[in-house]
C-alpha positions in Angstrom: 85.5 -13.0 122.6 87.1 -9.4 124.0 91.1 -8.5 123.8 93.2 -9.9 126.4 96.4 -10.0 127.7 97.3 -13.0 126.3 97.0 -11.4 123.0 99.4 -8.8 123.4 102.1 -8.7 120.4 104.1 -6.2 123.3 104.1 -3.8 120.8 101.2 -0.4 121.5 100.1 0.3 117.5 99.6 -2.9 117.0 98.2 -4.2 120.6 95.7 -0.5 120.3 94.5 -1.6 116.8 93.8 -5.5 118.0 91.9 -3.5 120.8 89.9 -1.9 118.9 89.2 -4.4 116.1 88.8 -6.9 118.7 85.8 -4.0 120.1 84.0 -3.3 117.0 84.1 -6.8 115.9 81.8 -7.6 119.3 80.0 -4.1 118.0 79.1 -6.0 115.6 78.2 -8.8 117.3 75.8 -7.4 119.3 74.0 -5.7 116.8 73.6 -9.3 115.6 72.0 -10.7 118.2 69.8 -7.6 119.3 68.4 -8.1 115.8 69.6 -4.0 115.1 68.9 -2.9 111.9 70.6 -4.3 108.5 71.6 -1.1 107.9 73.9 -1.2 111.6 74.6 -4.3 110.9 76.1 -3.3 107.0 77.6 0.0 108.3 79.3 -2.0 111.2 80.4 -4.3 108.5 81.8 -1.9 106.5 83.7 -0.1 109.1 85.5 -3.9 110.1 86.4 -3.3 106.1 88.5 -0.5 106.2 89.4 -0.7 109.5 91.0 -4.3 108.5 93.1 -3.0 105.3 94.0 0.0 107.6 95.5 -1.9 110.3 96.8 -4.4 108.3 99.2 -1.5 105.9 100.1 -0.8 108.9 101.5 -3.8 110.4 102.8 -4.1 107.4 104.9 -1.1 107.8 105.9 -1.5 110.7 106.7 -5.6 109.7 109.2 -3.7 106.3 110.4 -1.1 108.8 112.2 -4.0 111.4 113.2 -5.7 108.0 111.0 -9.0 109.6 111.6 -12.6 107.8 107.5 -13.6 107.5 106.4 -10.6 106.1 105.8 -12.6 103.0 103.9 -15.0 105.0 101.5 -12.2 107.3 101.4 -10.1 103.9 99.9 -14.0 102.5 97.7 -14.1 105.4 96.4 -11.0 105.2 95.1 -10.1 101.7 93.1 -14.2 102.8 91.7 -12.2 105.1 90.9 -9.4 103.2 89.0 -11.9 100.6 87.0 -13.9 103.3 85.8 -10.2 104.6 84.5 -8.8 101.7 83.0 -12.6 101.2 80.9 -12.0 104.3 79.7 -8.5 103.3 78.6 -10.4 99.8 76.8 -13.2 101.7 75.1 -10.7 104.1 74.1 -8.6 101.3 72.8 -11.4 99.4 71.4 -13.2 102.5 69.1 -9.7 103.1 70.8 -9.2 106.4 70.4 -12.6 108.3 71.4 -12.7 111.8 72.5 -16.5 111.2 75.3 -14.9 108.6 76.0 -12.3 111.0 76.4 -14.3 113.7 78.8 -17.1 111.9 80.8 -14.0 110.5 81.6 -12.9 113.7 83.1 -16.2 115.0 85.0 -16.3 111.8 86.5 -12.8 112.7 87.5 -13.7 116.2 88.7 -17.0 115.5 90.5 -15.3 112.4 91.9 -12.9 114.2 92.8 -14.9 117.8 94.9 -17.4 116.1 96.5 -14.9 113.5 97.6 -12.9 116.6 98.3 -15.7 118.7 100.0 -17.8 115.8 101.5 -15.1 113.7 101.8 -11.4 115.1 103.6 -12.9 118.5 105.8 -13.7 116.8 106.6 -10.4 115.3 106.8 -8.6 118.6 109.2 -11.6 120.2 111.6 -11.0 116.8 111.9 -7.0 117.7 112.8 -8.2 121.9 115.6 -10.3 120.2 116.6 -8.1 117.9 117.3 -5.1 120.6 120.2 -6.8 122.5 
């Protein structure tokens, strides 16, 4: 699943980071499908982990700058996802880098991200638009 306009939040920084996130998640999925080495998949998981933390930090900083009322709810969702991502990394290492683990991880990541953007992040853009008046 690739990023598409229906996932646009309407805030350039956030949308650009989401596009990058989807591209990297897709590359991870492709690596798993192609049976690329455990090292490469492990590097991609590490990259996704660090990029996710950077993105969440940027998004949270932005929310604080606009006094976004649902900041705490977003922060909790971000923390929960970072914990899930750590579990995936641990499972990947414990499984010896199995294809099943990485394909399951990719589905979880893309499902979570799509739902999170659609159900939570879009509200940030709506808040900004409503308060520009």
